[in-house]
Z-matrix of the N, CA and C atoms (Angstrom, degrees):
N
C 1 1.439
C 2 1.551 1 112.26
N 3 1.366 2 116.88 1 130.93
C 4 1.452 3 116.20 2 -170.78
C 5 1.548 4 111.94 3 -73.26
N 6 1.336 5 117.74 4 148.83
C 7 1.428 6 119.15 5 -179.55
C 8 1.599 7 108.41 6 -82.90
N 9 1.267 8 112.68 7 129.23
C 10 1.443 9 114.33 8 177.67
C 11 1.526 10 113.93 9 -97.39
N 12 1.237 11 115.29 10 131.37
C 13 1.506 12 121.10 11 -179.29
C 14 1.506 13 103.23 12 -104.45
N 15 1.441 14 113.59 13 136.35
C 16 1.409 15 114.36 14 177.57
C 17 1.594 16 111.71 15 -66.53
N 18 1.268 17 115.53 16 146.50
C 19 1.398 18 122.59 17 174.89
C 20 1.560 19 110.07 18 -69.01
N 21 1.355 20 115.73 19 121.31
C 22 1.496 21 117.07 20 -176.01
C 23 1.550 22 104.76 21 -65.33
N 24 1.374 23 114.18 22 143.81
C 25 1.459 24 118.90 23 173.52
C 26 1.467 25 107.83 24 -82.94
N 27 1.319 26 119.07 25 126.82
C 28 1.439 27 122.49 26 -178.45
C 29 1.532 28 108.35 27 -62.54
N 30 1.281 29 114.64 28 133.40
C 31 1.498 30 121.25 29 174.01
C 32 1.514 31 113.30 30 -76.90
N 33 1.339 32 114.56 31 135.96
C 34 1.494 33 118.48 32 -179.94
C 35 1.568 34 102.18 33 -77.97
N 36 1.330 35 116.19 34 146.53
C 37 1.444 36 121.47 35 175.83
C 38 1.553 37 106.92 36 -62.77
N 39 1.233 38 112.94 37 153.65
C 40 1.548 39 117.95 38 177.99
C 41 1.503 40 110.46 39 -71.97
N 42 1.296 41 121.08 40 -7.74
C 43 1.397 42 127.01 41 -179.47
C 44 1.592 43 112.64 42 -143.37
N 45 1.262 44 111.46 43 159.69
C 46 1.455 45 116.58 44 177.09
C 47 1.527 46 107.01 45 -147.42
N 48 1.292 47 115.14 46 132.77
C 49 1.538 48 120.01 47 -176.26
C 50 1.543 49 104.55 48 -108.17
N 51 1.284 50 114.71 49 138.95
C 52 1.436 51 121.06 50 176.04
C 53 1.520 52 110.29 51 -126.29
N 54 1.352 53 116.99 52 135.72
C 55 1.487 54 116.10 53 -174.72
C 56 1.536 55 107.22 54 -121.34
N 57 1.270 56 112.92 55 132.78
C 58 1.466 57 123.38 56 170.71
C 59 1.511 58 110.54 57 -121.04
N 60 1.351 59 113.49 58 130.19
C 61 1.478 60 123.08 59 -176.46
C 62 1.514 61 108.25 60 -102.77
N 63 1.384 62 116.86 61 119.63
C 64 1.452 63 122.61 62 172.33
C 65 1.530 64 107.27 63 -86.70
N 66 1.348 65 111.00 64 120.90
C 67 1.489 66 117.37 65 -179.75
C 68 1.515 67 110.99 66 -86.21
N 69 1.338 68 116.30 67 159.04
C 70 1.530 69 119.66 68 179.48
C 71 1.521 70 109.24 69 -70.67
N 72 1.311 71 118.75 70 -16.69
C 73 1.481 72 124.60 71 174.16
C 74 1.509 73 113.33 72 -73.08
N 75 1.336 74 114.74 73 -14.19
C 76 1.402 75 116.55 74 -173.46
C 77 1.486 76 118.27 75 102.58
N 78 1.320 77 112.33 76 -14.22
C 79 1.452 78 121.06 77 -176.22
C 80 1.568 79 106.58 78 -85.18
N 81 1.324 80 112.45 79 171.95
C 82 1.517 81 121.59 80 178.55
C 83 1.558 82 109.85 81 -132.86
N 84 1.205 83 111.94 82 146.48
C 85 1.496 84 119.92 83 175.94
C 86 1.571 85 105.02 84 -126.41
N 87 1.332 86 115.11 85 125.69
C 88 1.418 87 119.54 86 177.56
C 89 1.545 88 110.93 87 -146.95
N 90 1.292 89 114.07 88 -169.58
C 91 1.511 90 121.01 89 -170.89
C 92 1.577 91 111.07 90 -61.19
N 93 1.266 92 115.60 91 -36.93
C 94 1.498 93 118.38 92 179.61
C 95 1.575 94 113.79 93 -65.63
N 96 1.278 95 113.80 94 -45.46
C 97 1.520 96 116.40 95 -176.42
C 98 1.592 97 107.67 96 -75.87
N 99 1.273 98 115.50 97 -31.32
C 100 1.509 99 115.18 98 176.82
C 101 1.528 100 111.26 99 -71.74
N 102 1.352 101 115.62 100 -36.38
C 103 1.451 102 119.46 101 175.77
C 104 1.526 103 113.03 102 -60.31
N 105 1.339 104 110.99 103 -41.89
C 106 1.469 105 118.96 104 177.56
C 107 1.538 106 111.12 105 -62.32
N 108 1.254 107 120.99 106 -46.81
C 109 1.407 108 126.50 107 177.51
C 110 1.500 109 110.82 108 -60.16
N 111 1.327 110 119.15 109 -43.42
C 112 1.443 111 121.77 110 176.61
C 113 1.527 112 110.52 111 -63.23
N 114 1.316 113 118.42 112 -43.13
C 115 1.436 114 117.46 113 -177.47
C 116 1.587 115 109.60 114 -72.17
N 117 1.293 116 118.71 115 -34.11
C 118 1.514 117 118.14 116 174.07
C 119 1.501 118 109.25 117 -61.61
N 120 1.303 119 116.27 118 -39.31
C 121 1.543 120 119.73 119 176.53
C 122 1.636 121 111.48 120 -59.87
N 123 1.334 122 110.72 121 -43.75
C 124 1.476 123 117.99 122 179.44
C 125 1.579 124 114.73 123 -64.98
N 126 1.344 125 112.66 124 -48.00
C 127 1.402 126 118.66 125 -167.82
C 128 1.498 127 111.73 126 -94.86
N 129 1.405 128 117.99 127 -23.35
C 130 1.497 129 117.83 128 -177.51
C 131 1.506 130 113.92 129 76.55
N 132 1.401 131 115.30 130 16.76
C 133 1.455 132 117.71 131 -173.77
C 134 1.543 133 107.99 132 -153.10
N 135 1.347 134 114.06 133 130.72
C 136 1.401 135 116.24 134 177.34
C 137 1.573 136 110.79 135 -71.81
N 138 1.313 137 118.77 136 -36.11
C 139 1.396 138 125.15 137 175.18
C 140 1.477 139 112.11 138 -59.11
N 141 1.283 140 120.77 139 -50.81
C 142 1.483 141 129.67 140 -179.27
C 143 1.594 142 109.11 141 -63.06
N 144 1.309 143 112.88 142 -42.74
C 145 1.487 144 118.40 143 178.11
C 146 1.525 145 110.98 144 -62.43
N 147 1.369 146 116.83 145 -42.87
C 148 1.509 147 121.34 146 173.81
C 149 1.413 148 113.22 147 -58.19
N 150 1.378 149 116.63 148 -43.13
C 151 1.477 150 121.55 149 -175.64
C 152 1.560 151 104.82 150 -68.60
N 153 1.259 152 123.70 151 -41.11
C 154 1.444 153 126.51 152 -175.86
C 155 1.549 154 108.06 153 -65.43
N 156 1.331 155 118.16 154 -30.36
C 157 1.424 156 119.86 155 -175.34
C 158 1.531 157 110.37 156 -105.23
N 159 1.377 158 113.95 157 14.31
C 160 1.485 159 122.36 158 174.42
C 161 1.585 160 110.07 159 58.26
N 162 1.276 161 114.14 160 48.83
C 163 1.529 162 120.28 161 175.13
C 164 1.453 163 106.17 162 -133.32
N 165 1.328 164 116.15 163 159.10
C 166 1.548 165 120.07 164 179.18
C 167 1.490 166 107.70 165 -75.58
N 168 1.289 167 113.70 166 168.42
C 169 1.464 168 119.93 167 178.39
C 170 1.464 169 105.32 168 -65.77
N 171 1.331 170 118.47 169 -44.43
C 172 1.521 171 122.71 170 -178.08
C 173 1.571 172 108.70 171 -56.33
N 174 1.299 173 117.67 172 -47.07
C 175 1.502 174 118.48 173 -177.60
C 176 1.485 175 109.66 174 -60.40
N 177 1.408 176 114.78 175 -46.29
C 178 1.475 177 119.77 176 -176.51
C 179 1.604 178 106.91 177 -62.09
N 180 1.240 179 119.08 178 -45.60
C 181 1.476 180 123.55 179 -175.24
C 182 1.525 181 103.06 180 -62.99
N 183 1.355 182 121.00 181 -48.14
C 184 1.504 183 121.67 182 -179.30
C 185 1.478 184 112.31 183 -57.09
N 186 1.412 185 120.71 184 -38.10
C 187 1.425 186 123.32 185 -178.68
C 188 1.503 187 107.85 186 -68.48
N 189 1.296 188 117.55 187 -42.48
C 190 1.470 189 119.71 188 178.42
C 191 1.492 190 110.36 189 -60.86
N 192 1.335 191 119.75 190 -45.24
C 193 1.438 192 125.08 191 179.36
C 194 1.532 193 109.18 192 -61.72
N 195 1.388 194 120.19 193 -40.82
C 196 1.440 195 120.74 194 173.87
C 197 1.503 196 114.29 195 -56.42
N 198 1.353 197 112.98 196 -46.64
C 199 1.513 198 117.88 197 179.47
C 200 1.519 199 111.34 198 -64.53
N 201 1.335 200 118.98 199 -37.31
C 202 1.451 201 123.98 200 -179.92
C 203 1.612 202 107.39 201 -62.70
N 204 1.283 203 117.64 202 -43.38
C 205 1.502 204 121.29 203 -179.75
C 206 1.562 205 108.58 204 -69.60
N 207 1.287 206 116.22 205 -43.88
C 208 1.521 207 121.40 206 -175.29
C 209 1.488 208 109.38 207 -63.66
N 210 1.377 209 115.86 208 -42.05
C 211 1.505 210 121.48 209 -177.52
C 212 1.495 211 112.76 210 -79.80
N 213 1.392 212 117.42 211 -29.97
C 214 1.452 213 124.50 212 -176.70
C 215 1.500 214 113.97 213 80.65
N 216 1.396 215 114.21 214 11.54
C 217 1.432 216 120.86 215 175.18
C 218 1.491 217 108.90 216 -146.68
N 219 1.294 218 121.42 217 156.36
C 220 1.516 219 120.31 218 175.08
C 221 1.487 220 110.43 219 -63.36
N 222 1.379 221 118.66 220 135.37
C 223 1.380 222 124.68 221 174.64
C 224 1.575 223 112.02 222 -101.00
N 225 1.324 224 109.96 223 -17.11
C 226 1.544 225 120.31 224 178.42
C 227 1.496 226 107.71 225 -132.28
N 228 1.287 227 117.58 226 130.18
C 229 1.462 228 125.65 227 171.90
C 230 1.507 229 109.30 228 -98.03
N 231 1.303 230 116.59 229 126.25
C 232 1.515 231 119.38 230 179.01
C 233 1.526 232 110.34 231 -114.77
N 234 1.315 233 109.23 232 155.27
C 235 1.530 234 114.74 233 174.98
C 236 1.504 235 107.63 234 -129.04
N 237 1.353 236 118.97 235 140.32
C 238 1.400 237 119.99 236 179.47
C 239 1.495 238 114.10 237 -75.07
N 240 1.353 239 113.12 238 156.44
C 241 1.438 240 119.90 239 -178.27
C 242 1.418 241 115.26 240 -57.94
N 243 1.268 242 116.71 241 -179.84
C 244 1.463 243 129.08 242 -178.34
C 245 1.499 244 108.23 243 175.47
N 246 1.283 245 120.65 244 -149.74
C 247 1.417 246 121.33 245 -177.00
C 248 1.562 247 110.24 246 -71.19
N 249 1.431 248 116.51 247 -32.10
C 250 1.412 249 119.71 248 172.01
C 251 1.524 250 114.40 249 -92.15
N 252 1.301 251 120.01 250 6.42
C 253 1.467 252 117.11 251 -177.20
C 254 1.448 253 114.58 252 82.56
N 255 1.293 254 112.91 253 167.41
C 256 1.538 255 115.27 254 178.52
C 257 1.528 256 109.01 255 -90.56
N 258 1.306 257 114.78 256 -170.33
C 259 1.509 258 117.61 257 -179.41
C 260 1.559 259 109.08 258 -168.65
N 261 1.211 260 111.70 259 172.41
C 262 1.541 261 121.54 260 177.24
C 263 1.499 262 109.09 261 -142.97
N 264 1.277 263 110.17 262 145.06
C 265 1.505 264 118.66 263 176.98
C 266 1.559 265 105.03 264 -141.96
N 267 1.352 266 110.18 265 155.81
C 268 1.503 267 116.50 266 179.30
C 269 1.612 268 106.22 267 -79.62
N 270 1.315 269 114.11 268 139.57
C 271 1.466 270 117.67 269 175.47
C 272 1.561 271 107.36 270 -79.96
N 273 1.306 272 116.63 271 178.28
C 274 1.453 273 115.64 272 178.64
C 275 1.550 274 109.10 273 -62.65
N 276 1.320 275 116.40 274 -40.84
C 277 1.495 276 119.13 275 178.78
C 278 1.622 277 106.53 276 -58.12
N 279 1.256 278 115.78 277 -46.53
C 280 1.511 279 115.67 278 -177.98
C 281 1.449 280 109.80 279 -61.13
N 282 1.251 281 122.37 280 -43.54
C 283 1.460 282 127.31 281 -179.47
C 284 1.580 283 108.04 282 -61.39
N 285 1.345 284 116.23 283 -42.90
C 286 1.486 285 120.80 284 -176.05
C 287 1.563 286 107.91 285 -69.34
N 288 1.371 287 114.32 286 -39.10
C 289 1.381 288 115.79 287 179.59
C 290 1.565 289 114.45 288 -60.69
N 291 1.284 290 115.26 289 -44.49
C 292 1.425 291 123.08 290 174.61
C 293 1.551 292 111.16 291 -57.67
N 294 1.342 293 116.24 292 -52.51
C 295 1.490 294 121.61 293 -178.93
C 296 1.592 295 111.19 294 -57.82
N 297 1.350 296 115.64 295 -45.92
C 298 1.417 297 118.86 296 -178.77
C 299 1.508 298 114.81 297 -69.89
N 300 1.289 299 115.41 298 -37.66
C 301 1.487 300 121.05 299 176.85
C 302 1.583 301 111.43 300 -61.83
N 303 1.487 302 110.39 301 -45.66
C 304 1.440 303 111.85 302 176.77
C 305 1.487 304 115.63 303 -65.93
N 306 1.366 305 117.91 304 -32.78
C 307 1.498 306 122.07 305 173.04
C 308 1.510 307 109.89 306 -63.30
N 309 1.328 308 120.34 307 -41.86
C 310 1.437 309 119.19 308 177.82
C 311 1.586 310 110.95 309 -63.65
N 312 1.260 311 114.17 310 -39.17
C 313 1.512 312 116.67 311 175.99
C 314 1.540 313 110.72 312 -59.90
N 315 1.289 314 115.15 313 -51.61
C 316 1.459 315 119.06 314 -177.35
C 317 1.539 316 113.52 315 -56.84
N 318 1.331 317 111.73 316 -47.39
C 319 1.494 318 123.32 317 -179.11
C 320 1.588 319 108.03 318 -59.16
N 321 1.373 320 112.24 319 -49.37
C 322 1.462 321 117.68 320 -179.53
C 323 1.510 322 113.21 321 -63.92
N 324 1.269 323 118.47 322 -43.69
C 325 1.464 324 123.16 323 173.86
C 326 1.521 325 111.85 324 -54.50
N 327 1.336 326 114.90 325 -48.05
C 328 1.483 327 117.25 326 -174.70
C 329 1.521 328 109.91 327 -70.07
N 330 1.359 329 121.72 328 -35.20
C 331 1.346 330 124.82 329 178.75
C 332 1.411 331 115.23 330 -72.27
N 333 1.270 332 117.54 331 -28.34
C 334 1.530 333 123.32 332 -172.04
C 335 1.516 334 112.08 333 -107.78
N 336 1.322 335 122.01 334 4.25
C 337 1.430 336 125.90 335 -171.89
C 338 1.498 337 111.05 336 -60.40
N 339 1.310 338 119.69 337 -47.40
C 340 1.528 339 124.34 338 178.13
C 341 1.527 340 109.40 339 -61.16
N 342 1.335 341 118.32 340 -44.19
C 343 1.431 342 119.77 341 -172.02
C 344 1.615 343 105.89 342 -75.55
N 345 1.317 344 118.58 343 -40.10
C 346 1.485 345 117.33 344 176.07
C 347 1.466 346 113.98 345 -59.73
N 348 1.370 347 118.12 346 -41.31
C 349 1.430 348 122.56 347 176.83
C 350 1.560 349 108.47 348 -60.70
N 351 1.302 350 119.30 349 -44.26
C 352 1.453 351 120.40 350 -179.20
C 353 1.503 352 111.87 351 -64.45
N 354 1.321 353 116.86 352 -42.86
C 355 1.419 354 120.56 353 173.29
C 356 1.504 355 115.21 354 -58.94
N 357 1.283 356 114.01 355 -40.80
C 358 1.451 357 118.44 356 179.08
C 359 1.561 358 111.19 357 -63.10
N 360 1.375 359 115.25 358 -42.71
C 361 1.392 360 117.16 359 179.29
C 362 1.535 361 111.26 360 -66.13
N 363 1.300 362 117.33 361 -36.78
C 364 1.513 363 119.66 362 179.20
C 365 1.506 364 107.17 363 -66.27
N 366 1.323 365 120.05 364 -42.71
C 367 1.438 366 120.16 365 -178.94
C 368 1.509 367 113.79 366 -66.43
N 369 1.295 368 117.31 367 -37.39
C 370 1.408 369 120.29 368 176.67
C 371 1.533 370 111.94 369 -67.44
N 372 1.338 371 115.46 370 -41.76
C 373 1.500 372 116.95 371 -178.40
C 374 1.556 373 109.01 372 -67.62
N 375 1.257 374 118.19 373 -31.79
C 376 1.458 375 125.17 374 176.63
C 377 1.466 376 111.31 375 -60.18
N 378 1.428 377 112.59 376 -49.86
C 379 1.396 378 122.06 377 179.87
C 380 1.570 379 115.10 378 -61.40
N 381 1.258 380 114.12 379 -31.22
C 382 1.517 381 123.49 380 178.88
C 383 1.499 382 108.99 381 -67.68
N 384 1.314 383 119.15 382 -32.74
C 385 1.436 384 122.02 383 -172.04
C 386 1.560 385 111.05 384 -88.63
N 387 1.328 386 116.98 385 -13.74
C 388 1.429 387 119.44 386 -176.92
C 389 1.532 388 109.63 387 -74.42
N 390 1.216 389 121.57 388 -27.91
C 391 1.461 390 124.97 389 -174.87
C 392 1.442 391 110.75 390 -79.31
């Protein structure tokens, strides 16, 4: 009988960086809106994407509309219901926004890794001294 080894639980990093981009149009793009776009792309539905992210359909719709206004073009294309129901897909602009945002995240994480690690060590050592 083979020996089974428990699967190690991956450790969370001691820090997490989150990026928000302020657009010249006055809008903002951040992790929540990008996650919503990704989920719409996966599910093909604004409603299902909202449920997956624990937000109401109304909130999901409002965020999509905010993005549409900020970008100046639709980021999600919707189709009305019928016998097969409606649906939603990312437009080329929506897909490009997700790709560029994720590229910004990756580049920022790579460029700041050493500094984030140092900051994390400083914050942990400060917490140890408080007690």
